[in-house]
Gaussian input, Z-matrix of N, CA and C with variables (Angstrom, degrees):
# hf/3-21g

backbone

0 1
 N
 C     1     B1
 C     2     B2     1     A1
 N     3     B3     2     A2     1     D1
 C     4     B4     3     A3     2     D2
 C     5     B5     4     A4     3     D3
 N     6     B6     5     A5     4     D4
 C     7     B7     6     A6     5     D5
 C     8     B8     7     A7     6     D6
 N     9     B9     8     A8     7     D7
 C    10    B10     9     A9     8     D8
 C    11    B11    10    A10     9     D9
 N    12    B12    11    A11    10    D10
 C    13    B13    12    A12    11    D11
 C    14    B14    13    A13    12    D12
 N    15    B15    14    A14    13    D13
 C    16    B16    15    A15    14    D14
 C    17    B17    16    A16    15    D15
 N    18    B18    17    A17    16    D16
 C    19    B19    18    A18    17    D17
 C    20    B20    19    A19    18    D18
 N    21    B21    20    A20    19    D19
 C    22    B22    21    A21    20    D20
 C    23    B23    22    A22    21    D21
 N    24    B24    23    A23    22    D22
 C    25    B25    24    A24    23    D23
 C    26    B26    25    A25    24    D24
 N    27    B27    26    A26    25    D25
 C    28    B28    27    A27    26    D26
 C    29    B29    28    A28    27    D27
 N    30    B30    29    A29    28    D28
 C    31    B31    30    A30    29    D29
 C    32    B32    31    A31    30    D30
 N    33    B33    32    A32    31    D31
 C    34    B34    33    A33    32    D32
 C    35    B35    34    A34    33    D33
 N    36    B36    35    A35    34    D34
 C    37    B37    36    A36    35    D35
 C    38    B38    37    A37    36    D36
 N    39    B39    38    A38    37    D37
 C    40    B40    39    A39    38    D38
 C    41    B41    40    A40    39    D39
 N    42    B42    41    A41    40    D40
 C    43    B43    42    A42    41    D41
 C    44    B44    43    A43    42    D42
 N    45    B45    44    A44    43    D43
 C    46    B46    45    A45    44    D44
 C    47    B47    46    A46    45    D45
 N    48    B48    47    A47    46    D46
 C    49    B49    48    A48    47    D47
 C    50    B50    49    A49    48    D48
 N    51    B51    50    A50    49    D49
 C    52    B52    51    A51    50    D50
 C    53    B53    52    A52    51    D51
 N    54    B54    53    A53    52    D52
 C    55    B55    54    A54    53    D53
 C    56    B56    55    A55    54    D54
 N    57    B57    56    A56    55    D55
 C    58    B58    57    A57    56    D56
 C    59    B59    58    A58    57    D57
 N    60    B60    59    A59    58    D58
 C    61    B61    60    A60    59    D59
 C    62    B62    61    A61    60    D60
 N    63    B63    62    A62    61    D61
 C    64    B64    63    A63    62    D62
 C    65    B65    64    A64    63    D63
 N    66    B66    65    A65    64    D64
 C    67    B67    66    A66    65    D65
 C    68    B68    67    A67    66    D66
 N    69    B69    68    A68    67    D67
 C    70    B70    69    A69    68    D68
 C    71    B71    70    A70    69    D69
 N    72    B72    71    A71    70    D70
 C    73    B73    72    A72    71    D71
 C    74    B74    73    A73    72    D72
 N    75    B75    74    A74    73    D73
 C    76    B76    75    A75    74    D74
 C    77    B77    76    A76    75    D75
 N    78    B78    77    A77    76    D76
 C    79    B79    78    A78    77    D77
 C    80    B80    79    A79    78    D78
 N    81    B81    80    A80    79    D79
 C    82    B82    81    A81    80    D80
 C    83    B83    82    A82    81    D81
 N    84    B84    83    A83    82    D82
 C    85    B85    84    A84    83    D83
 C    86    B86    85    A85    84    D84
 N    87    B87    86    A86    85    D85
 C    88    B88    87    A87    86    D86
 C    89    B89    88    A88    87    D87
 N    90    B90    89    A89    88    D88
 C    91    B91    90    A90    89    D89
 C    92    B92    91    A91    90    D90
 N    93    B93    92    A92    91    D91
 C    94    B94    93    A93    92    D92
 C    95    B95    94    A94    93    D93
 N    96    B96    95    A95    94    D94
 C    97    B97    96    A96    95    D95
 C    98    B98    97    A97    96    D96
 N    99    B99    98    A98    97    D97
 C   100   B100    99    A99    98    D98
 C   101   B101   100   A100    99    D99
 N   102   B102   101   A101   100   D100
 C   103   B103   102   A102   101   D101
 C   104   B104   103   A103   102   D102
 N   105   B105   104   A104   103   D103
 C   106   B106   105   A105   104   D104
 C   107   B107   106   A106   105   D105
 N   108   B108   107   A107   106   D106
 C   109   B109   108   A108   107   D107
 C   110   B110   109   A109   108   D108
 N   111   B111   110   A110   109   D109
 C   112   B112   111   A111   110   D110
 C   113   B113   112   A112   111   D111
 N   114   B114   113   A113   112   D112
 C   115   B115   114   A114   113   D113
 C   116   B116   115   A115   114   D114
 N   117   B117   116   A116   115   D115
 C   118   B118   117   A117   116   D116
 C   119   B119   118   A118   117   D117
 N   120   B120   119   A119   118   D118
 C   121   B121   120   A120   119   D119
 C   122   B122   121   A121   120   D120
 N   123   B123   122   A122   121   D121
 C   124   B124   123   A123   122   D122
 C   125   B125   124   A124   123   D123
 N   126   B126   125   A125   124   D124
 C   127   B127   126   A126   125   D125
 C   128   B128   127   A127   126   D126
 N   129   B129   128   A128   127   D127
 C   130   B130   129   A129   128   D128
 C   131   B131   130   A130   129   D129
 N   132   B132   131   A131   130   D130
 C   133   B133   132   A132   131   D131
 C   134   B134   133   A133   132   D132
 N   135   B135   134   A134   133   D133
 C   136   B136   135   A135   134   D134
 C   137   B137   136   A136   135   D135
 N   138   B138   137   A137   136   D136
 C   139   B139   138   A138   137   D137
 C   140   B140   139   A139   138   D138

   B1=1.4705
   B2=1.5319
   B3=1.3328
   B4=1.4646
   B5=1.5228
   B6=1.3490
   B7=1.4707
   B8=1.5242
   B9=1.3219
   B10=1.4621
   B11=1.5282
   B12=1.3259
   B13=1.4671
   B14=1.5271
   B15=1.3541
   B16=1.4707
   B17=1.5177
   B18=1.3179
   B19=1.4706
   B20=1.5184
   B21=1.3380
   B22=1.4581
   B23=1.5234
   B24=1.3293
   B25=1.4667
   B26=1.5213
   B27=1.3387
   B28=1.4693
   B29=1.5199
   B30=1.3265
   B31=1.4641
   B32=1.5273
   B33=1.3191
   B34=1.4649
   B35=1.5273
   B36=1.3452
   B37=1.4663
   B38=1.5224
   B39=1.3424
   B40=1.4697
   B41=1.5239
   B42=1.3300
   B43=1.4650
   B44=1.5273
   B45=1.3246
   B46=1.4656
   B47=1.5283
   B48=1.3510
   B49=1.4638
   B50=1.5213
   B51=1.3282
   B52=1.4697
   B53=1.5178
   B54=1.3272
   B55=1.4623
   B56=1.5145
   B57=1.3385
   B58=1.4572
   B59=1.5182
   B60=1.3380
   B61=1.4626
   B62=1.5233
   B63=1.3304
   B64=1.4660
   B65=1.5209
   B66=1.3325
   B67=1.4681
   B68=1.5175
   B69=1.3427
   B70=1.4647
   B71=1.5203
   B72=1.3403
   B73=1.4702
   B74=1.5229
   B75=1.3251
   B76=1.4616
   B77=1.5220
   B78=1.3317
   B79=1.4688
   B80=1.5262
   B81=1.3501
   B82=1.4759
   B83=1.5222
   B84=1.3382
   B85=1.4687
   B86=1.5271
   B87=1.3374
   B88=1.4655
   B89=1.5273
   B90=1.3334
   B91=1.4716
   B92=1.5302
   B93=1.3389
   B94=1.4658
   B95=1.5271
   B96=1.3434
   B97=1.4675
   B98=1.5214
   B99=1.3225
   B100=1.4676
   B101=1.5270
   B102=1.3420
   B103=1.4639
   B104=1.5273
   B105=1.3349
   B106=1.4630
   B107=1.5250
   B108=1.3343
   B109=1.4640
   B110=1.5250
   B111=1.3261
   B112=1.4730
   B113=1.5257
   B114=1.3262
   B115=1.4665
   B116=1.5267
   B117=1.3438
   B118=1.4622
   B119=1.5311
   B120=1.3238
   B121=1.4638
   B122=1.5292
   B123=1.3240
   B124=1.4621
   B125=1.5308
   B126=1.3409
   B127=1.4610
   B128=1.5323
   B129=1.3348
   B130=1.4593
   B131=1.5314
   B132=1.3122
   B133=1.4666
   B134=1.5333
   B135=1.3401
   B136=1.4649
   B137=1.5244
   B138=1.3378
   B139=1.4664
   B140=1.5226
   A1=110.71
   A2=116.83
   A3=119.74
   A4=110.04
   A5=115.51
   A6=118.95
   A7=110.34
   A8=116.51
   A9=119.62
   A10=111.39
   A11=116.55
   A12=119.54
   A13=110.21
   A14=115.84
   A15=119.13
   A16=110.20
   A17=116.70
   A18=120.46
   A19=109.99
   A20=116.71
   A21=120.66
   A22=111.47
   A23=116.67
   A24=120.46
   A25=110.00
   A26=117.05
   A27=120.56
   A28=109.74
   A29=117.37
   A30=120.94
   A31=109.97
   A32=116.72
   A33=120.74
   A34=109.99
   A35=116.72
   A36=120.09
   A37=110.45
   A38=116.32
   A39=119.31
   A40=110.20
   A41=116.38
   A42=119.74
   A43=110.12
   A44=116.45
   A45=120.01
   A46=109.43
   A47=116.65
   A48=120.29
   A49=110.81
   A50=116.28
   A51=119.79
   A52=110.01
   A53=116.69
   A54=120.22
   A55=111.25
   A56=116.68
   A57=119.77
   A58=111.14
   A59=116.28
   A60=120.04
   A61=110.40
   A62=116.90
   A63=119.78
   A64=110.33
   A65=116.91
   A66=119.67
   A67=110.19
   A68=116.62
   A69=120.37
   A70=110.24
   A71=116.93
   A72=120.73
   A73=109.94
   A74=116.38
   A75=119.71
   A76=110.92
   A77=116.63
   A78=120.08
   A79=110.11
   A80=116.36
   A81=120.29
   A82=110.02
   A83=116.50
   A84=120.27
   A85=109.80
   A86=116.59
   A87=120.15
   A88=110.81
   A89=116.45
   A90=119.58
   A91=109.88
   A92=116.71
   A93=119.67
   A94=110.21
   A95=116.53
   A96=119.99
   A97=111.28
   A98=117.20
   A99=119.75
   A100=109.80
   A101=117.04
   A102=120.14
   A103=110.10
   A104=117.02
   A105=120.49
   A106=109.88
   A107=116.26
   A108=120.12
   A109=110.57
   A110=117.02
   A111=119.61
   A112=109.91
   A113=117.63
   A114=120.34
   A115=110.19
   A116=117.07
   A117=119.66
   A118=110.33
   A119=117.84
   A120=120.22
   A121=109.63
   A122=117.49
   A123=120.29
   A124=109.45
   A125=116.97
   A126=119.93
   A127=110.12
   A128=115.98
   A129=119.59
   A130=110.42
   A131=117.66
   A132=120.07
   A133=110.10
   A134=117.55
   A135=119.77
   A136=110.24
   A137=116.62
   A138=119.43
   A139=109.54
   D1=-39.27
   D2=-178.13
   D3=-60.11
   D4=-37.82
   D5=-179.57
   D6=-60.89
   D7=-47.41
   D8=-179.62
   D9=-64.75
   D10=-35.44
   D11=178.12
   D12=-64.81
   D13=-40.50
   D14=178.62
   D15=-64.40
   D16=-45.07
   D17=179.29
   D18=-62.35
   D19=-42.18
   D20=179.29
   D21=-63.18
   D22=-40.49
   D23=179.64
   D24=-66.13
   D25=-41.98
   D26=179.50
   D27=-64.11
   D28=-42.38
   D29=178.99
   D30=-64.16
   D31=-41.11
   D32=179.35
   D33=-62.63
   D34=-42.45
   D35=178.73
   D36=-60.43
   D37=-43.55
   D38=-179.42
   D39=-65.93
   D40=-40.48
   D41=179.53
   D42=-64.19
   D43=-41.37
   D44=179.41
   D45=-63.76
   D46=-41.67
   D47=178.62
   D48=-62.41
   D49=-45.25
   D50=178.51
   D51=-64.61
   D52=-40.94
   D53=179.28
   D54=-60.83
   D55=-43.89
   D56=178.91
   D57=-61.90
   D58=-41.18
   D59=-179.73
   D60=-66.15
   D61=-42.20
   D62=-179.03
   D63=-67.70
   D64=-35.99
   D65=177.38
   D66=-63.56
   D67=-44.05
   D68=178.32
   D69=-61.50
   D70=-44.71
   D71=179.03
   D72=-61.39
   D73=-43.15
   D74=-179.89
   D75=-61.87
   D76=-42.38
   D77=-179.95
   D78=-64.65
   D79=-43.08
   D80=-179.50
   D81=-63.62
   D82=-47.68
   D83=-178.87
   D84=-63.20
   D85=-42.64
   D86=-179.35
   D87=-61.94
   D88=-42.25
   D89=-179.05
   D90=-66.71
   D91=-39.24
   D92=178.39
   D93=-62.38
   D94=-47.09
   D95=-179.75
   D96=-64.25
   D97=-40.02
   D98=-179.35
   D99=-66.10
   D100=-36.99
   D101=177.47
   D102=-65.35
   D103=-44.72
   D104=178.65
   D105=-62.56
   D106=-42.87
   D107=-178.31
   D108=-64.19
   D109=-43.76
   D110=-179.22
   D111=-65.31
   D112=-36.12
   D113=178.77
   D114=-67.71
   D115=-42.00
   D116=-179.40
   D117=-66.34
   D118=-39.87
   D119=179.20
   D120=-69.09
   D121=-34.38
   D122=178.47
   D123=-65.20
   D124=-39.41
   D125=178.16
   D126=-63.23
   D127=-41.39
   D128=-179.21
   D129=-63.60
   D130=-40.56
   D131=-178.32
   D132=-71.76
   D133=-30.15
   D134=178.62
   D135=-65.30
   D136=-36.83
   D137=178.73
   D138=-73.62

């Protein structure tokens, strides 16, 4: 049982690491898109 618990803990750590990286990527991509969107809407309102 201890072996499976160790493997499960290692897998959980890797999943958490991947999750953190994907969350960071999602935040970066979202901020980039929101910046592009706000710029495009600003151009439309200027016209």
